[in-house]
A tleap script that builds the chain and sets N, CA, C and O, in Angstrom:
source leaprc.protein.ff14SB
mol = sequence {
  NMET GLN PHE GLY GLN ASP VAL PRO GLY TRP
  SER VAL ALA PRO TYR CYS LEU HIE VAL PRO
  ILE GLN HIE LEU VAL THR VAL PHE GLN PRO
  VAL TYR ASP THR PHE PHE ASN ASP GLY LEU
  ALA ASP VAL ARG ASN GLY SER ASP ASP TRP
  PRO GLU ILE GLU ALA LEU VAL ALA ALA GLY
  CYS PRO PRO LEU SER ASP ILE PRO THR ARG
  LEU PRO GLY LEU LEU ALA GLU ILE LEU ARG
  GLU SER LEU TYR MET ASP ILE LEU ASP ALA
  LEU LEU PRO LEU LYS PRO ASN THR PRO ILE
  ARG TYR LEU ALA ASN THR VAL ASP HIE VAL
  ALA VAL GLU ALA ASN TRP VAL ALA VAL CYS
  GLY ARG ALA LEU GLN VAL PRO GLU THR THR
  PRO SER CASP
}
set mol.1.N position { -87.917 -121.258 56.871 }
set mol.1.CA position { -88.902 -122.173 56.245 }
set mol.1.C position { -90.379 -122.042 57.037 }
set mol.1.O position { -90.202 -122.056 58.255 }
set mol.2.N position { -91.245 -121.966 56.801 }
set mol.2.CA position { -92.897 -121.633 57.219 }
set mol.2.C position { -93.278 -123.008 56.855 }
set mol.2.O position { -92.848 -123.623 55.879 }
set mol.3.N position { -94.242 -123.493 57.847 }
set mol.3.CA position { -95.267 -124.797 57.550 }
set mol.3.C position { -95.987 -124.345 56.649 }
set mol.3.O position { -96.579 -123.269 56.732 }
set mol.4.N position { -96.031 -125.282 55.464 }
set mol.4.CA position { -97.040 -125.146 54.558 }
set mol.4.C position { -95.898 -124.344 53.326 }
set mol.4.O position { -96.211 -124.501 52.146 }
set mol.5.N position { -95.115 -123.836 53.517 }
set mol.5.CA position { -94.345 -123.588 52.126 }
set mol.5.C position { -93.265 -124.705 51.982 }
set mol.5.O position { -92.750 -125.397 52.860 }
set mol.6.N position { -93.021 -124.687 50.342 }
set mol.6.CA position { -91.829 -125.571 50.099 }
set mol.6.C position { -90.606 -124.838 49.925 }
set mol.6.O position { -90.442 -123.622 50.025 }
set mol.7.N position { -89.722 -125.780 49.638 }
set mol.7.CA position { -88.370 -125.482 49.857 }
set mol.7.C position { -87.826 -125.562 48.625 }
set mol.7.O position { -87.862 -126.705 48.170 }
set mol.8.N position { -87.195 -124.519 47.725 }
set mol.8.CA position { -86.656 -124.549 46.707 }
set mol.8.C position { -85.455 -125.969 46.718 }
set mol.8.O position { -84.384 -125.935 47.323 }
set mol.9.N position { -85.833 -126.850 46.106 }
set mol.9.CA position { -84.504 -128.046 45.605 }
set mol.9.C position { -85.073 -129.116 46.532 }
set mol.9.O position { -84.321 -130.091 46.553 }
set mol.10.N position { -86.147 -129.260 47.304 }
set mol.10.CA position { -86.324 -130.303 48.142 }
set mol.10.C position { -87.486 -130.932 47.606 }
set mol.10.O position { -88.457 -130.277 47.228 }
set mol.11.N position { -87.425 -132.198 47.557 }
set mol.11.CA position { -88.589 -133.062 47.160 }
set mol.11.C position { -89.586 -133.050 48.065 }
set mol.11.O position { -89.419 -133.042 49.285 }
set mol.12.N position { -90.947 -133.049 47.319 }
set mol.12.CA position { -92.050 -133.358 47.952 }
set mol.12.C position { -92.865 -134.426 48.003 }
set mol.12.O position { -93.358 -134.775 46.930 }
set mol.13.N position { -93.169 -135.111 49.093 }
set mol.13.CA position { -94.048 -136.642 49.115 }
set mol.13.C position { -95.107 -136.510 49.624 }
set mol.13.O position { -95.067 -135.639 50.493 }
set mol.14.N position { -96.402 -137.125 49.459 }
set mol.14.CA position { -97.581 -137.295 50.128 }
set mol.14.C position { -97.132 -138.325 51.242 }
set mol.14.O position { -96.528 -139.391 51.127 }
set mol.15.N position { -97.621 -137.664 52.359 }
set mol.15.CA position { -97.922 -138.953 53.454 }
set mol.15.C position { -98.955 -139.068 54.243 }
set mol.15.O position { -99.470 -137.970 54.451 }
set mol.16.N position { -99.647 -140.226 54.945 }
set mol.16.CA position { -100.821 -140.327 55.282 }
set mol.16.C position { -100.254 -141.380 56.686 }
set mol.16.O position { -99.698 -142.475 56.593 }
set mol.17.N position { -100.624 -140.598 57.989 }
set mol.17.CA position { -100.475 -141.206 58.923 }
set mol.17.C position { -102.129 -141.855 59.593 }
set mol.17.O position { -103.126 -141.162 59.798 }
set mol.18.N position { -102.007 -143.225 59.802 }
set mol.18.CA position { -103.155 -143.755 60.152 }
set mol.18.C position { -103.002 -144.475 61.614 }
set mol.18.O position { -102.544 -145.615 61.693 }
set mol.19.N position { -103.419 -143.732 62.773 }
set mol.19.CA position { -103.371 -143.941 64.255 }
set mol.19.C position { -104.211 -144.190 64.828 }
set mol.19.O position { -105.205 -143.477 64.689 }
set mol.20.N position { -104.266 -145.388 65.822 }
set mol.20.CA position { -105.593 -145.957 66.315 }
set mol.20.C position { -106.179 -144.599 67.364 }
set mol.20.O position { -105.349 -143.807 67.811 }
set mol.21.N position { -107.204 -144.490 67.586 }
set mol.21.CA position { -107.839 -143.765 68.529 }
set mol.21.C position { -107.612 -143.796 69.479 }
set mol.21.O position { -107.444 -142.715 70.043 }
set mol.22.N position { -107.498 -144.762 70.074 }
set mol.22.CA position { -106.866 -144.760 71.260 }
set mol.22.C position { -105.408 -144.018 71.832 }
set mol.22.O position { -105.117 -143.427 72.872 }
set mol.23.N position { -104.757 -144.334 70.736 }
set mol.23.CA position { -103.112 -143.797 71.044 }
set mol.23.C position { -103.148 -142.268 70.528 }
set mol.23.O position { -102.219 -141.533 70.864 }
set mol.24.N position { -104.363 -141.682 69.589 }
set mol.24.CA position { -104.634 -140.346 69.448 }
set mol.24.C position { -104.759 -139.543 70.868 }
set mol.24.O position { -104.276 -138.457 71.190 }
set mol.25.N position { -105.705 -140.597 71.719 }
set mol.25.CA position { -106.250 -139.795 72.915 }
set mol.25.C position { -105.402 -139.310 73.595 }
set mol.25.O position { -105.282 -138.157 74.008 }
set mol.26.N position { -104.405 -140.730 73.808 }
set mol.26.CA position { -103.150 -140.722 74.770 }
set mol.26.C position { -102.427 -139.427 74.735 }
set mol.26.O position { -102.366 -138.535 75.582 }
set mol.27.N position { -101.790 -139.553 73.328 }
set mol.27.CA position { -100.742 -138.701 73.280 }
set mol.27.C position { -101.312 -137.446 72.813 }
set mol.27.O position { -100.453 -136.570 72.709 }
set mol.28.N position { -102.527 -137.072 72.490 }
set mol.28.CA position { -102.996 -135.467 72.143 }
set mol.28.C position { -104.059 -135.000 73.365 }
set mol.28.O position { -104.710 -133.958 73.277 }
set mol.29.N position { -104.134 -135.795 74.368 }
set mol.29.CA position { -105.034 -135.265 75.567 }
set mol.29.C position { -104.301 -133.900 75.962 }
set mol.29.O position { -104.875 -132.834 75.736 }
set mol.30.N position { -103.339 -133.922 76.410 }
set mol.30.CA position { -102.932 -132.455 77.042 }
set mol.30.C position { -102.732 -131.151 76.057 }
set mol.30.O position { -102.945 -130.005 76.452 }
set mol.31.N position { -102.323 -131.452 74.807 }
set mol.31.CA position { -102.753 -130.121 73.695 }
set mol.31.C position { -104.400 -129.634 73.793 }
set mol.31.O position { -104.846 -128.504 73.989 }
set mol.32.N position { -105.221 -131.099 73.551 }
set mol.32.CA position { -106.569 -130.502 73.417 }
set mol.32.C position { -107.165 -129.828 74.729 }
set mol.32.O position { -107.940 -128.879 74.607 }
set mol.33.N position { -106.735 -130.411 76.244 }
set mol.33.CA position { -107.132 -129.863 77.338 }
set mol.33.C position { -106.632 -128.114 76.970 }
set mol.33.O position { -107.457 -127.219 77.154 }
set mol.34.N position { -105.634 -127.887 76.601 }
set mol.34.CA position { -105.238 -126.606 76.748 }
set mol.34.C position { -106.115 -125.924 75.583 }
set mol.34.O position { -106.779 -124.926 75.864 }
set mol.35.N position { -106.122 -126.323 74.594 }
set mol.35.CA position { -106.741 -125.812 73.247 }
set mol.35.C position { -108.528 -125.352 73.741 }
set mol.35.O position { -109.135 -124.303 73.523 }
set mol.36.N position { -108.992 -126.655 74.485 }
set mol.36.CA position { -110.305 -126.314 74.991 }
set mol.36.C position { -110.566 -125.357 76.298 }
set mol.36.O position { -111.593 -124.707 76.495 }
set mol.37.N position { -109.589 -125.403 77.017 }
set mol.37.CA position { -109.922 -124.700 78.435 }
set mol.37.C position { -109.443 -123.087 77.499 }
set mol.37.O position { -110.326 -122.230 77.511 }
set mol.38.N position { -108.439 -122.811 76.927 }
set mol.38.CA position { -108.250 -121.307 76.498 }
set mol.38.C position { -109.070 -121.061 75.540 }
set mol.38.O position { -109.312 -119.870 75.344 }
set mol.39.N position { -109.762 -122.107 74.638 }
set mol.39.CA position { -110.804 -121.303 73.778 }
set mol.39.C position { -112.089 -121.021 74.590 }
set mol.39.O position { -112.614 -119.930 74.364 }
set mol.40.N position { -112.788 -121.975 75.668 }
set mol.40.CA position { -113.431 -121.726 76.594 }
set mol.40.C position { -113.549 -120.435 77.192 }
set mol.40.O position { -114.510 -119.665 77.175 }
set mol.41.N position { -112.334 -120.303 77.767 }
set mol.41.CA position { -112.100 -118.795 78.491 }
set mol.41.C position { -112.651 -117.542 77.423 }
set mol.41.O position { -113.512 -116.693 77.657 }
set mol.42.N position { -112.040 -117.694 76.484 }
set mol.42.CA position { -112.292 -116.652 75.455 }
set mol.42.C position { -113.848 -116.665 74.976 }
set mol.42.O position { -114.430 -115.632 74.645 }
set mol.43.N position { -114.359 -117.750 74.976 }
set mol.43.CA position { -115.875 -117.757 74.437 }
set mol.43.C position { -116.570 -116.948 75.649 }
set mol.43.O position { -117.358 -116.014 75.502 }
set mol.44.N position { -116.136 -117.475 76.846 }
set mol.44.CA position { -116.936 -116.760 77.932 }
set mol.44.C position { -116.806 -115.042 78.091 }
set mol.44.O position { -117.684 -114.279 78.494 }
set mol.45.N position { -115.851 -114.806 77.779 }
set mol.45.CA position { -115.157 -113.353 77.729 }
set mol.45.C position { -115.990 -112.865 76.311 }
set mol.45.O position { -115.475 -111.850 75.842 }
set mol.46.N position { -116.787 -113.206 75.780 }
set mol.46.CA position { -117.759 -112.692 74.511 }
set mol.46.C position { -116.639 -113.104 73.117 }
set mol.46.O position { -117.125 -112.578 72.115 }
set mol.47.N position { -115.864 -113.551 72.904 }
set mol.47.CA position { -114.976 -114.188 71.721 }
set mol.47.C position { -115.887 -114.967 70.855 }
set mol.47.O position { -116.572 -115.885 71.305 }
set mol.48.N position { -115.899 -114.612 69.633 }
set mol.48.CA position { -116.798 -115.545 68.626 }
set mol.48.C position { -115.719 -116.199 67.587 }
set mol.48.O position { -115.989 -116.751 66.520 }
set mol.49.N position { -114.584 -116.023 68.098 }
set mol.49.CA position { -113.472 -116.593 67.092 }
set mol.49.C position { -113.165 -117.872 67.210 }
set mol.49.O position { -112.236 -118.244 66.492 }
set mol.50.N position { -113.717 -118.751 67.972 }
set mol.50.CA position { -113.658 -120.220 68.529 }
set mol.50.C position { -115.010 -121.174 68.084 }
set mol.50.O position { -115.453 -122.066 68.808 }
set mol.51.N position { -115.525 -120.841 66.866 }
set mol.51.CA position { -116.919 -122.076 66.490 }
set mol.51.C position { -116.714 -123.221 66.996 }
set mol.51.O position { -117.682 -123.772 67.519 }
set mol.52.N position { -115.316 -123.958 66.989 }
set mol.52.CA position { -115.270 -125.161 67.283 }
set mol.52.C position { -115.726 -125.148 69.028 }
set mol.52.O position { -116.684 -125.792 69.456 }
set mol.53.N position { -114.977 -124.425 69.748 }
set mol.53.CA position { -115.312 -124.139 71.138 }
set mol.53.C position { -116.781 -124.202 71.292 }
set mol.53.O position { -117.276 -124.872 72.199 }
set mol.54.N position { -117.479 -123.555 70.474 }
set mol.54.CA position { -119.039 -123.313 70.853 }
set mol.54.C position { -119.427 -124.488 70.166 }
set mol.54.O position { -120.591 -124.779 70.439 }
set mol.55.N position { -118.832 -125.352 69.295 }
set mol.55.CA position { -119.933 -126.657 68.925 }
set mol.55.C position { -119.658 -127.630 70.071 }
set mol.55.O position { -120.568 -128.376 70.435 }
set mol.56.N position { -118.282 -127.675 70.749 }
set mol.56.CA position { -118.209 -128.558 71.864 }
set mol.56.C position { -118.946 -128.223 73.208 }
set mol.56.O position { -119.404 -128.982 74.063 }
set mol.57.N position { -118.922 -126.950 73.138 }
set mol.57.CA position { -120.048 -126.642 74.363 }
set mol.57.C position { -121.513 -126.908 74.243 }
set mol.57.O position { -122.258 -127.157 75.191 }
set mol.58.N position { -121.922 -126.818 72.733 }
set mol.58.CA position { -123.168 -127.130 72.368 }
set mol.58.C position { -123.313 -128.846 72.761 }
set mol.58.O position { -124.273 -129.308 73.379 }
set mol.59.N position { -122.450 -129.442 72.389 }
set mol.59.CA position { -122.665 -131.063 72.607 }
set mol.59.C position { -122.405 -131.220 73.936 }
set mol.59.O position { -122.249 -132.392 74.279 }
set mol.60.N position { -122.326 -130.516 74.658 }
set mol.60.CA position { -122.243 -131.055 76.256 }
set mol.60.C position { -120.707 -131.033 76.785 }
set mol.60.O position { -120.515 -131.543 77.888 }
set mol.61.N position { -119.531 -130.451 76.047 }
set mol.61.CA position { -118.428 -130.438 76.409 }
set mol.61.C position { -117.837 -131.745 76.611 }
set mol.61.O position { -117.011 -131.940 77.503 }
set mol.62.N position { -118.309 -132.827 75.656 }
set mol.62.CA position { -117.416 -134.262 75.596 }
set mol.62.C position { -116.092 -134.138 76.092 }
set mol.62.O position { -115.395 -133.130 75.979 }
set mol.63.N position { -115.677 -135.513 76.810 }
set mol.63.CA position { -113.760 -135.395 76.849 }
set mol.63.C position { -113.494 -135.839 75.396 }
set mol.63.O position { -114.266 -136.391 74.612 }
set mol.64.N position { -112.152 -135.444 75.226 }
set mol.64.CA position { -111.802 -135.933 74.132 }
set mol.64.C position { -111.869 -137.220 74.182 }
set mol.64.O position { -112.314 -137.396 73.048 }
set mol.65.N position { -111.764 -138.347 74.653 }
set mol.65.CA position { -112.091 -139.892 74.179 }
set mol.65.C position { -113.298 -139.881 73.806 }
set mol.65.O position { -113.548 -140.862 73.106 }
set mol.66.N position { -114.304 -139.087 73.990 }
set mol.66.CA position { -115.969 -139.284 73.310 }
set mol.66.C position { -115.864 -138.724 71.581 }
set mol.66.O position { -116.481 -139.078 70.576 }
set mol.67.N position { -115.005 -137.910 71.764 }
set mol.67.CA position { -115.207 -137.133 70.183 }
set mol.67.C position { -115.209 -137.596 69.040 }
set mol.67.O position { -115.938 -137.329 68.084 }
set mol.68.N position { -114.183 -138.470 69.166 }
set mol.68.CA position { -114.422 -139.490 67.956 }
set mol.68.C position { -115.305 -140.168 67.596 }
set mol.68.O position { -115.381 -140.478 66.407 }
set mol.69.N position { -116.049 -140.513 68.335 }
set mol.69.CA position { -117.424 -141.482 67.846 }
set mol.69.C position { -118.688 -140.141 67.905 }
set mol.69.O position { -119.554 -139.865 67.075 }
set mol.70.N position { -118.483 -139.733 68.741 }
set mol.70.CA position { -119.577 -138.481 68.847 }
set mol.70.C position { -119.622 -137.401 67.682 }
set mol.70.O position { -120.530 -137.237 66.867 }
set mol.71.N position { -118.499 -136.745 67.788 }
set mol.71.CA position { -118.231 -135.567 66.983 }
set mol.71.C position { -117.241 -136.011 65.959 }
set mol.71.O position { -116.279 -135.248 66.042 }
set mol.72.N position { -117.030 -136.985 64.948 }
set mol.72.CA position { -115.904 -137.000 64.475 }
set mol.72.C position { -115.470 -135.976 63.336 }
set mol.72.O position { -114.286 -135.659 63.222 }
set mol.73.N position { -116.408 -135.491 62.537 }
set mol.73.CA position { -116.062 -134.233 61.795 }
set mol.73.C position { -115.807 -133.118 62.331 }
set mol.73.O position { -115.232 -132.199 61.747 }
set mol.74.N position { -116.251 -133.084 63.620 }
set mol.74.CA position { -115.629 -131.714 64.271 }
set mol.74.C position { -114.437 -132.019 64.812 }
set mol.74.O position { -113.596 -131.128 64.922 }
set mol.75.N position { -114.124 -133.529 65.306 }
set mol.75.CA position { -112.527 -133.290 65.513 }
set mol.75.C position { -111.613 -133.398 64.472 }
set mol.75.O position { -110.443 -133.082 64.686 }
set mol.76.N position { -112.075 -133.922 63.026 }
set mol.76.CA position { -111.217 -133.611 62.096 }
set mol.76.C position { -111.134 -132.350 61.309 }
set mol.76.O position { -110.389 -132.118 60.358 }
set mol.77.N position { -112.179 -131.435 61.959 }
set mol.77.CA position { -112.040 -130.184 61.554 }
set mol.77.C position { -111.011 -129.577 62.539 }
set mol.77.O position { -110.225 -128.791 62.011 }
set mol.78.N position { -110.860 -129.792 63.885 }
set mol.78.CA position { -110.170 -129.113 64.650 }
set mol.78.C position { -108.898 -129.388 64.318 }
set mol.78.O position { -108.194 -128.395 64.133 }
set mol.79.N position { -108.292 -130.655 64.159 }
set mol.79.CA position { -106.967 -131.150 63.539 }
set mol.79.C position { -106.545 -130.406 62.645 }
set mol.79.O position { -105.497 -129.765 62.711 }
set mol.80.N position { -107.516 -130.420 61.486 }
set mol.80.CA position { -107.036 -129.840 60.367 }
set mol.80.C position { -106.878 -128.257 60.353 }
set mol.80.O position { -106.007 -127.781 59.624 }
set mol.81.N position { -107.520 -127.584 60.971 }
set mol.81.CA position { -107.775 -125.947 61.012 }
set mol.81.C position { -107.252 -125.474 62.069 }
set mol.81.O position { -106.810 -124.340 61.885 }
set mol.82.N position { -107.102 -125.910 63.213 }
set mol.82.CA position { -107.006 -125.552 64.616 }
set mol.82.C position { -105.237 -125.821 64.974 }
set mol.82.O position { -104.250 -125.107 65.155 }
set mol.83.N position { -105.555 -127.309 64.946 }
set mol.83.CA position { -104.408 -127.733 65.810 }
set mol.83.C position { -103.477 -129.021 64.652 }
set mol.83.O position { -103.215 -130.223 64.692 }
set mol.84.N position { -103.302 -128.147 63.946 }
set mol.84.CA position { -102.409 -129.161 62.774 }
set mol.84.C position { -100.930 -129.021 63.153 }
set mol.84.O position { -100.317 -130.083 63.049 }
set mol.85.N position { -100.284 -128.083 63.522 }
set mol.85.CA position { -98.970 -128.480 64.062 }
set mol.85.C position { -99.256 -129.093 65.352 }
set mol.85.O position { -98.449 -130.013 65.478 }
set mol.86.N position { -99.931 -129.033 66.255 }
set mol.86.CA position { -99.843 -129.687 67.561 }
set mol.86.C position { -99.657 -131.271 67.154 }
set mol.86.O position { -98.735 -132.005 67.509 }
set mol.87.N position { -100.695 -131.578 66.376 }
set mol.87.CA position { -101.014 -133.036 66.090 }
set mol.87.C position { -99.647 -133.787 65.486 }
set mol.87.O position { -99.082 -134.808 65.880 }
set mol.88.N position { -99.347 -132.922 64.423 }
set mol.88.CA position { -97.868 -133.532 63.998 }
set mol.88.C position { -96.753 -133.791 64.952 }
set mol.88.O position { -95.998 -134.756 64.836 }
set mol.89.N position { -96.661 -132.753 66.056 }
set mol.89.CA position { -95.792 -132.851 66.972 }
set mol.89.C position { -96.370 -133.903 68.130 }
set mol.89.O position { -95.461 -134.386 68.806 }
set mol.90.N position { -97.360 -134.230 68.392 }
set mol.90.CA position { -97.793 -135.385 69.182 }
set mol.90.C position { -97.644 -136.483 68.597 }
set mol.90.O position { -97.376 -137.417 69.352 }
set mol.91.N position { -97.746 -136.799 67.142 }
set mol.91.CA position { -97.756 -138.121 66.692 }
set mol.91.C position { -96.406 -138.691 65.938 }
set mol.91.O position { -96.023 -139.833 65.688 }
set mol.92.N position { -95.719 -137.059 65.627 }
set mol.92.CA position { -94.260 -137.606 64.908 }
set mol.92.C position { -92.991 -136.531 66.168 }
set mol.92.O position { -92.537 -135.436 65.838 }
set mol.93.N position { -92.691 -137.194 67.480 }
set mol.93.CA position { -92.097 -136.152 68.009 }
set mol.93.C position { -90.720 -136.295 67.657 }
set mol.93.O position { -90.240 -137.371 67.301 }
set mol.94.N position { -90.089 -135.250 67.747 }
set mol.94.CA position { -88.386 -135.353 67.594 }
set mol.94.C position { -87.962 -136.350 68.228 }
set mol.94.O position { -88.648 -136.673 69.197 }
set mol.95.N position { -86.670 -137.218 67.920 }
set mol.95.CA position { -85.816 -138.068 68.984 }
set mol.95.C position { -84.788 -137.540 68.439 }
set mol.95.O position { -84.540 -137.477 67.235 }
set mol.96.N position { -84.004 -137.047 69.555 }
set mol.96.CA position { -82.572 -136.749 69.482 }
set mol.96.C position { -81.712 -137.800 69.119 }
set mol.96.O position { -81.796 -138.990 69.421 }
set mol.97.N position { -80.633 -137.048 68.234 }
set mol.97.CA position { -79.702 -137.729 67.770 }
set mol.97.C position { -80.358 -138.711 66.569 }
set mol.97.O position { -79.683 -139.637 66.118 }
set mol.98.N position { -81.234 -138.540 66.257 }
set mol.98.CA position { -81.861 -139.205 65.019 }
set mol.98.C position { -82.239 -138.152 63.846 }
set mol.98.O position { -83.002 -137.187 63.892 }
set mol.99.N position { -81.377 -138.703 62.675 }
set mol.99.CA position { -81.328 -137.755 61.416 }
set mol.99.C position { -82.913 -137.465 60.955 }
set mol.99.O position { -83.756 -138.338 61.161 }
set mol.100.N position { -83.206 -136.442 60.444 }
set mol.100.CA position { -84.653 -135.973 60.104 }
set mol.100.C position { -84.613 -136.142 58.430 }
set mol.100.O position { -84.044 -135.278 57.762 }
set mol.101.N position { -85.170 -137.159 57.868 }
set mol.101.CA position { -85.567 -137.838 56.280 }
set mol.101.C position { -86.565 -136.884 55.931 }
set mol.101.O position { -86.227 -136.242 54.936 }
set mol.102.N position { -87.870 -136.505 56.477 }
set mol.102.CA position { -88.913 -135.758 56.028 }
set mol.102.C position { -89.125 -134.993 57.039 }
set mol.102.O position { -88.792 -135.260 58.194 }
set mol.103.N position { -89.889 -133.649 56.545 }
set mol.103.CA position { -90.808 -132.924 57.390 }
set mol.103.C position { -91.968 -132.895 56.898 }
set mol.103.O position { -92.237 -132.436 55.787 }
set mol.104.N position { -92.867 -133.453 57.796 }
set mol.104.CA position { -94.179 -133.048 57.618 }
set mol.104.C position { -94.487 -131.160 57.513 }
set mol.104.O position { -94.125 -130.224 58.226 }
set mol.105.N position { -95.383 -131.259 56.166 }
set mol.105.CA position { -95.420 -129.626 56.061 }
set mol.105.C position { -96.784 -129.045 55.717 }
set mol.105.O position { -97.101 -127.857 55.772 }
set mol.106.N position { -97.499 -130.026 55.372 }
set mol.106.CA position { -99.256 -129.728 55.635 }
set mol.106.C position { -100.189 -130.554 56.139 }
set mol.106.O position { -99.853 -131.733 56.033 }
set mol.107.N position { -101.175 -130.390 56.619 }
set mol.107.CA position { -102.107 -130.967 56.993 }
set mol.107.C position { -103.224 -130.554 56.254 }
set mol.107.O position { -103.891 -129.538 56.450 }
set mol.108.N position { -103.455 -131.801 55.000 }
set mol.108.CA position { -104.170 -131.427 53.825 }
set mol.108.C position { -105.920 -132.015 54.191 }
set mol.108.O position { -106.993 -131.568 53.785 }
set mol.109.N position { -105.633 -133.104 55.058 }
set mol.109.CA position { -106.852 -134.189 55.015 }
set mol.109.C position { -106.814 -134.749 56.241 }
set mol.109.O position { -105.732 -135.118 56.697 }
set mol.110.N position { -107.972 -134.896 56.947 }
set mol.110.CA position { -107.963 -135.688 58.521 }
set mol.110.C position { -109.291 -136.306 58.326 }
set mol.110.O position { -110.277 -135.617 58.065 }
set mol.111.N position { -109.330 -137.453 58.434 }
set mol.111.CA position { -110.255 -138.471 58.502 }
set mol.111.C position { -110.504 -139.208 59.652 }
set mol.111.O position { -109.649 -140.049 59.930 }
set mol.112.N position { -111.844 -139.060 60.682 }
set mol.112.CA position { -112.057 -139.797 61.752 }
set mol.112.C position { -112.901 -140.763 61.593 }
set mol.112.O position { -113.996 -140.362 61.197 }
set mol.113.N position { -112.803 -142.113 61.778 }
set mol.113.CA position { -113.199 -143.271 61.987 }
set mol.113.C position { -113.333 -143.873 63.338 }
set mol.113.O position { -112.634 -143.407 64.238 }
set mol.114.N position { -114.177 -144.886 63.598 }
set mol.114.CA position { -114.444 -145.365 64.836 }
set mol.114.C position { -113.356 -146.058 65.202 }
set mol.114.O position { -113.356 -146.452 66.368 }
set mol.115.N position { -112.344 -146.341 64.472 }
set mol.115.CA position { -110.957 -147.118 65.599 }
set mol.115.C position { -109.744 -146.328 65.199 }
set mol.115.O position { -108.613 -146.554 65.627 }
set mol.116.N position { -110.102 -145.277 64.248 }
set mol.116.CA position { -108.724 -144.770 63.755 }
set mol.116.C position { -108.918 -143.368 63.349 }
set mol.116.O position { -109.996 -142.799 63.179 }
set mol.117.N position { -107.652 -142.852 63.205 }
set mol.117.CA position { -107.875 -141.347 62.818 }
set mol.117.C position { -106.535 -141.441 61.359 }
set mol.117.O position { -105.663 -142.310 61.333 }
set mol.118.N position { -106.679 -140.435 60.378 }
set mol.118.CA position { -106.274 -140.559 59.185 }
set mol.118.C position { -105.671 -139.096 59.234 }
set mol.118.O position { -106.507 -138.205 59.082 }
set mol.119.N position { -104.199 -138.650 59.443 }
set mol.119.CA position { -103.839 -137.457 59.033 }
set mol.119.C position { -102.803 -137.293 57.794 }
set mol.119.O position { -101.730 -137.893 57.867 }
set mol.120.N position { -103.081 -136.538 56.719 }
set mol.120.CA position { -102.675 -136.859 55.243 }
set mol.120.C position { -102.206 -135.197 55.078 }
set mol.120.O position { -102.742 -134.162 55.475 }
set mol.121.N position { -101.195 -135.408 54.453 }
set mol.121.CA position { -100.504 -133.950 53.385 }
set mol.121.C position { -99.444 -134.181 52.885 }
set mol.121.O position { -99.290 -135.241 52.279 }
set mol.122.N position { -98.488 -133.320 52.990 }
set mol.122.CA position { -97.213 -133.022 52.028 }
set mol.122.C position { -96.296 -133.150 53.062 }
set mol.122.O position { -96.557 -132.550 54.105 }
set mol.123.N position { -95.047 -133.953 52.980 }
set mol.123.CA position { -93.664 -133.748 53.753 }
set mol.123.C position { -92.574 -133.336 52.759 }
set mol.123.O position { -92.528 -133.712 51.588 }
set mol.124.N position { -91.674 -132.493 53.383 }
set mol.124.CA position { -90.612 -132.239 52.088 }
set mol.124.C position { -89.142 -133.069 52.622 }
set mol.124.O position { -88.678 -132.914 53.751 }
set mol.125.N position { -88.686 -133.743 51.829 }
set mol.125.CA position { -87.370 -134.677 51.943 }
set mol.125.C position { -86.407 -133.688 51.879 }
set mol.125.O position { -86.014 -132.945 50.980 }
set mol.126.N position { -86.023 -133.904 53.417 }
set mol.126.CA position { -84.786 -133.561 53.825 }
set mol.126.C position { -83.363 -133.784 52.964 }
set mol.126.O position { -82.852 -134.889 53.146 }
set mol.127.N position { -82.823 -133.093 52.265 }
set mol.127.CA position { -81.544 -133.852 51.478 }
set mol.127.C position { -80.443 -133.947 52.232 }
set mol.127.O position { -79.990 -133.049 52.943 }
set mol.128.N position { -79.955 -135.149 52.071 }
set mol.128.CA position { -78.850 -135.691 53.079 }
set mol.128.C position { -77.594 -134.735 52.704 }
set mol.128.O position { -77.168 -134.236 51.663 }
set mol.129.N position { -77.272 -134.729 53.862 }
set mol.129.CA position { -75.941 -133.998 54.195 }
set mol.129.C position { -74.648 -135.070 54.025 }
set mol.129.O position { -74.691 -136.270 54.296 }
set mol.130.N position { -73.495 -134.327 53.510 }
set mol.130.CA position { -72.491 -134.799 53.563 }
set mol.130.C position { -71.547 -134.530 54.966 }
set mol.130.O position { -71.102 -133.385 55.041 }
set mol.131.N position { -71.243 -135.323 55.923 }
set mol.131.CA position { -70.473 -134.496 56.897 }
set mol.131.C position { -68.820 -134.024 56.658 }
set mol.131.O position { -67.910 -134.730 56.224 }
set mol.132.N position { -68.762 -132.587 57.095 }
set mol.132.CA position { -67.584 -132.212 57.000 }
set mol.132.C position { -66.568 -132.699 57.485 }
set mol.132.O position { -66.670 -133.272 58.570 }
set mol.133.N position { -65.174 -132.607 56.766 }
set mol.133.CA position { -64.109 -133.737 57.188 }
set mol.133.C position { -63.324 -132.388 58.022 }
set mol.133.O position { -62.284 -132.574 58.654 }
savepdb mol mol.pdb
quit
């Protein structure tokens, strides 16, 4: 199974995570730092594959904690287009020995407001398995 592809026989359900901005900043800071630093290095080497980084540089390279209020649309774009799997991993970490009931399979919409961010998409319901005897 690849991200964004349906699995025959598995049900699809919408999801929407509403996360306080402060929590997002806390759990996402390391991922954002890597994204920004890698992108900045590529931009400095002449790559034009990082329009989000160029926009952040044009805005003065604000820290992640400032981006939700200063550049909410850009943050939404980064989360939806570039870091969709990373945001799900940060917000929905796997817990050992906990059965998985749903797999978030797309990030279709991201909205950034003053106090929260919403990450919405489709999830696949993992069929229940019967333990083998």
